ZADRENBA-650491 format. One record per residue: y, z negated, x of N, C-alpha, C in turn. Coordinates in steps of 0.2 Angstrom, whole numbers, plus 5000, padded with zeros to 4 digits. Each point is the difference from the previous one (the first is absolute). Layout:
N
YZXYZXYZX ...
END
This chain:
341
505850984945499750004994499349945002 499949964997499849925001499350034996 499649925003499450044992499649935003 499549984996500049934998499050025003 500049925001499250005002499849934996 499449984997499849974994499449945003 500449955003499449965002499649964993 499549985001499550034991499849955003 500149984997499849865000500249994992 499750044995500149974996500649984993 499949944999501049964998500450015007 499550025005500449985006500450055004 499950024996500050105002500650035002 500450025005500950025000499950065003 500750035002499950055003500749995004 499550055006500550025008500350064998 500749975000500450085001500350025008 500050065001499950025004500350095000 500349995007500750075002500549975003 500650024999500750035001500350004995 500449934999500449964994499649974995 499649985001499449964996500049964998 500849945004500249964999500650014993 500050054997500350014995499549994992 499549995002499549964995499849955001 500249965003499949935000500149964993 500650014998500049974994499450034993 499850055000499649984996499249995003 499849975005499649915003500249944998 500549994997500549954997499849994993 499349935000500150014992500449944996 500050044994500750014999500149914996 499649954999500149965000500449935005 500350045007500249975005500550004996 500449955006500749964994500449975011 499450015003500349975006499550055007 500550015005499750035006500249955008 499350005001500149975008500050055005 500350045004499950045005499849955005 499650055006499749955005500050055005 500549995004500050065006500449985005 500450065006500149975004500550025004 500449945003500950025000500350085003 499550025004500250075002499850054996 499850004995499550054996500549994992 500750065002500849994994499650064993 499449964995499950044999500350004992 500450014996500349994994499650044993 499749944998499550004994500449974994 500450015000500650004992500050074996 500250065003499850044997499150014996 499649995003499450004999499849944995 500349954998499849954996500250014993 499649974998500349974992500449984998 500650024995500549954998500249934998 500149985004500149944996499649955000 499650025009499649985003500349935005 500149935001500049965006499950005007 500150045004499950005005499949955007 499549975007500349975002499750015006 500350035004499750005009499749945001 499650045006499649945004499750025008 500150005005500250015005499549975004 499450035003499649995005500450045008 499449955004500350025007499350065002 500450035006499750055001499449995007 499950015000499249955004499249984996 499450025002499649974999500149945001 500349945004500249934999500249994997 500450024994500149984993499750024995 499550015001499350004994499549965000 500349934997499849955002499949964992 499649954999500349944995500649965000 500350035006500749954998500450064995 500050075002500550064996499850004994 499449974998499750024994500349914997 499949975002500449944998500750004998 500350045003500950034998500050034996 499750035002499950064993500049954995 499549984997500049984993500449964998 500349945007500649974998500650044998 500050055001500850045000499650034992 499350045000500150014994500149954992 500049945002499849954995500950005000 500450015006500949974999500150094994 499450045000500450064999499949994992 499449964999499650014991499550034998 499950025006499450035000499649994991 499750024999499349974995499550065001 499549974995499450035002500050074995 500350024997500350064998500450035005 500450015005500150015002500050045008 500250035002499650065004500549985009 499450045005500249985007500050095001 500450015003499950095005500049975009 499850015001499849995010500250095000 500649995006500350055002499750015006 499650055005500350005008499250035002 499849965007499450025001499349954999 499450015001499749985001500049914996 500349975006500249915002500449994993 500350045001500649994994499650024991 499450054999499749994994499349955001 500149975006499449934999500149965000 500649975001500549954998499849994992 500550094999500649974994499150004995 499550035001499550004996499749964999 499949935006499849945001500549924995 500450035000500649964998499950044993 500050054996499749994994499749984998 499350025003499349954996500249955002 500549985003499749915002500749974993 500550045000500449974996499849984993 500349954996499449974991499450035002 499850015008499150044998500250054999 500250034999500050105002500450034994 500650025004500750054996499850075002 500250044994500050085002500550025009 499650055002500350015007499950115000 500850015002499750065000500350015010 499850055002500050005007500550075001 500449995004500550065002499850045010 499450025000499849995008500550075002 500449965006500550075005499450005007 499549995002499750015005499750064999 499750045004499450045000499249925001 500049965000499649955002499849994988 500749965003500049994993499850064991 500250035004500050084995499150024998 499749985004499250035000499649955002 500449925001499249935000500149954999 500749975000500149934998500449974996 500350054994500349984996499750054994 499150025001499650024997499349965000 499849974993499549975000500049934999 500449984998500349924999499749945004 499750015006500149975005500449965004 500249954999500649965005499849965003 500549975002499849935005500649995006 499849945003500549975006499449995007 500349995004499749995007500049925002 499549985005500049935003500050025006 500049945005500150025006499350015004 499450014996499450015000499850074999 500450024997499750064996500550034994 500250104998500150034997499949984995 500249994993500049994996499449994995 500249955001499349944999500349974993 500749994999499649964993500750064997 499950014993500150044996499850014994 499950064993499750004996499950074999 499649994995500150114999500349984993 500850025000500450044995500250064999 499750044994500450065001500650024996 500150035005500850024996500250044992 500449994998500350044994500050085001 500050035007500050065000500449985008 500150065004500250015006500350085000 500849965006500450095000499850035009 500050044999499750025009500550074999 500549995001500750055000500350025009 499750075000499950045008500949995003 500249974996500850035004500249965003 499349934999500549955003499650015008 499450055001499550015006500650025004 500650054997500750035007500149975005 500049955000500249965007499549925003 499450044997499549965003500049985007 500149975001499849985007499350025002 500150055008499450015001499449965001 500049935001499549975002499949994992 500249994996499949984994499550074998 500250074999499750065001499249985004 500149985005499350005004499549944996 500649964995499449934997499650064996 500450004995499850034997499350085002 500550025004499350035002499349975000 499849975000499649945004499649974993 500550004996499349994994500050074997 500450035004499550104994499550025005 500049985006499650035004499249944996 500249954997499549964999499650054996 500450004990499950044997499650075003 500350045006499750075002499049984999 500049935007499149994997499949994994 500049964998499949994993499750044995 500450075003499850074996500050055003 500249995005500150085001500550065001 500649974995500250004999500650065006 500350055001500750005007500750004993 500249945002500449994996500650035003 500150025007500750025001500150075001 499650054995499950054996500450004994 500249944996500250024996500749985000 500550004995500749975002500349944999 500149985001500349945001499849934994 500250024995500249994991499350004998 499350065001499650025000499549955004 500150005006499749955005499849934995 500749984999500149934998499649974992 499950054997499850024992499450015003 499650025005499450005002499849925001 500549975007499749955000499949944997 500650024994500149954994498949994997 499950075000499750054993499349945004 499850005006499449995003500049924998 500749965002499949945001500049984991 500250034995499949994994499050004998 500050055002499350014999499349945002 500550015007499449925002500249924994 500750005001500249934995500050014995 499750054995499950004995499249994999 499449995004499450025004500149915001 500449975001500049935002500449965002 500449974997500749984998500149965005 499249955002500349915003499650025005 499850065006499650015006499449954997 499650004996499350005002499450035002 500350085003499550055002500650055005 499950064994500250054999500550025008 500549934996500950025003500249985005 499349945004499849985007500750065005 499450064998500250075005500550005001 500650014996500949975002500249985005 499349965003500349945004499750055006 500050095002499950015006500249965005 499849985004500850015006500249935001 499849964991500449965003499649935001 499549975003499949965002500249985007 499950055006500449995005500850014998 500350044997500450024999500649934998 499749964996500249944996500249975008 499549985005499949985005500550015004 500050065001500750035003500549974999 500450004997500750004997499849925000 499649944999500149935002500150015006 499350025007500050015006500650005004 500450074995500750015006500650004996 499949954995500549954998500550054995 499750045000500250064994500350065006 500149995005500150065004499850074997 499550014999499650054998500149994994 500150074993500349984995499350044996 500249974994498949994996500250095000 500050044999499550074999499950025007 500549975006499850005008499349995000 499949934998499449964999499450034996 499950034996499650014998499750085004 500550045005500050055002499349965006 500349955000499650005007499449984996 499849954996499449974996499750044997 500050085000499750034998499850045005 500250015005499550015005499549965003 500449915002499549965002499450024992 500149984995499350014995499650045004 500250065002499650084999499549965006 500349975007499549995004499849944996 500149954998499549954999499450054994 500150054996499850034995499250045007 500450045004499350015006499949955002 500049965003499949945004499249954994 500350024995499349974992499550095002 500250055001499650064998500350014996 500550004995500150024993500450085003 500049995002500450075002500050045010 500350045001499750045007500850025001 499650005009500850025002500550074999 499750054997500650044996500649974992 499349964998500349984994500849945003 499849965007500449975002500650075002 500050045004500450055004500550004993 499550034994500450024995500549954996 499949945001500449964998500549995004 500250025007500549985007500550064996 499350094998500550055000500549984994 499649984993500849964996500349995001 499649925004500849965000500650035001 499750035008500650005007500050084999 499650045001500350064998500350034995 499549984995500550044991500649934998 499749955001500949964997500349975005 499950025006500749975004500049935002 499549974998499849955002499849945009 499949975000499949975007499249945000 499750005003499449964999500049955004 500549995004500349965006500049944998 499649935005499849934997500749985001 500449954997500749965004499749975008 500650005001499949985009500049925000 499449975003500049924996499549974998 499650054995499849974994499350005002 499749954999499249985003499650024993 499249985005499750024994499849974998 500049915001499549944999500849974995 500650035001500450004995499750044994 499950055002500250054992499349974999 499449975002499450014995500049964998 500549915001500249964996500550014995 500350054999500350024995499550044995 499550045002499750034997499349954992 500249935005499649994996500149954996 500849995000500349984995500550054994 499650055001500150074996500049994989 500349984997499650014995499650014999 499950075001499350024998499349985002 500149945008499449985000499749964995 499350015000499549974997499549995002 499650045004499249965002500250035009 500649975005500249995005500250095000 500250055008500550024998500150084995 500049994995499950074996500750045003 499750074998500750065001499950084999 500150014995500250074999499750065002 499650045001499650045006499850064995 500450045006499550094999499249995003 499850064994499350005000499850054999 499150004998499850064998500250014992 500049944999500450014991500849994999 500150025006500850004998500349955000 500549955000500449925002499849964994 499749975005499649954994500449895002 499849965001500049935000499349995005 500449975003499050005005500249935003 499649945001500149934998499649975005 500249945006499249985004500550045006 500550045001500050055007500149955006 499250025004499949965009500750015002 499949945004500549995007500050065007 499350014999499950095003500050044999 500450024994500650064995500549985005 500249954996500649995005500349995006 499749985003500050035007500050065002 499750044999499650085003500850044994 500249974996500650024997500649995004 500149965003500349975006500150035005 499449995002499850035005500450085002 500050044992499950085001501149995000 500249974996500650005002500449965000 499749955008500249995008500249954996 499949954995500349915001499749945001 500249965006499549975004500249954993 
END
């Protein structure tokens, strides 16, 4: 049984189909005037969409490499050159099949090709299903930071087939749990009390509600970056040996310590973060070996949310919200708490 969650954005609204067998509804998300489809995916994902796509449509397949090292402008250039060779027009469609990195690349390539062609995402990881494929944020990395170049480009639809998670590696499951723990702090929902499909659908509902209120992250949507300011810095500083969801888990614990240093939360709330992240979701809050606070602070200053000094998403008496001008003293207190030199 599948369920549909609507992302309400006026004329850009779309459905996210969640559940086992959701891939069988892919055809309903393909616009009727499409003549060519470019599938962006990875070599190890042997997912055949032939029976789910409309008859008479010409399909081309475009591969991207594994790992964040391939999430670059060079990959976007190659993809769009391949789109040209495939004859993809403004009325055609890109389908991103894979995890968050793939849907970010597919979405940005679609947003760039002919200044915007339609895109549908088929998410194959937990992170992709509950976060990356939803909401229209696309982008690639630069050497100085994650996702610094990109576009807001909403998909025409998203498929989250839970059957793809049957063989999901344990590390990818942890990454998904990192993003899921974020939703726990945003809402207080005990998501692990739900079955898998309901858990994913609830995460999609939470994100859809926030995106519907603030599509281009001018205000409320920034709360979806809880844990990401340090998280993104950790990914880069560790040369991506720490994966995204793992980094976000550490980043949320760090944010709780920053909030305590600023007097926004008390020791009990910090302890609650530890209990949720470590005990409930089974994640580590240990910093990777070899990272230094000076390098992390440098990277956090280059974060795309930085407007007036360091900007963090922090907990407080009014819940999770954006806080600008976070002091170096607060950062040092948080680093000290997590034993980072």
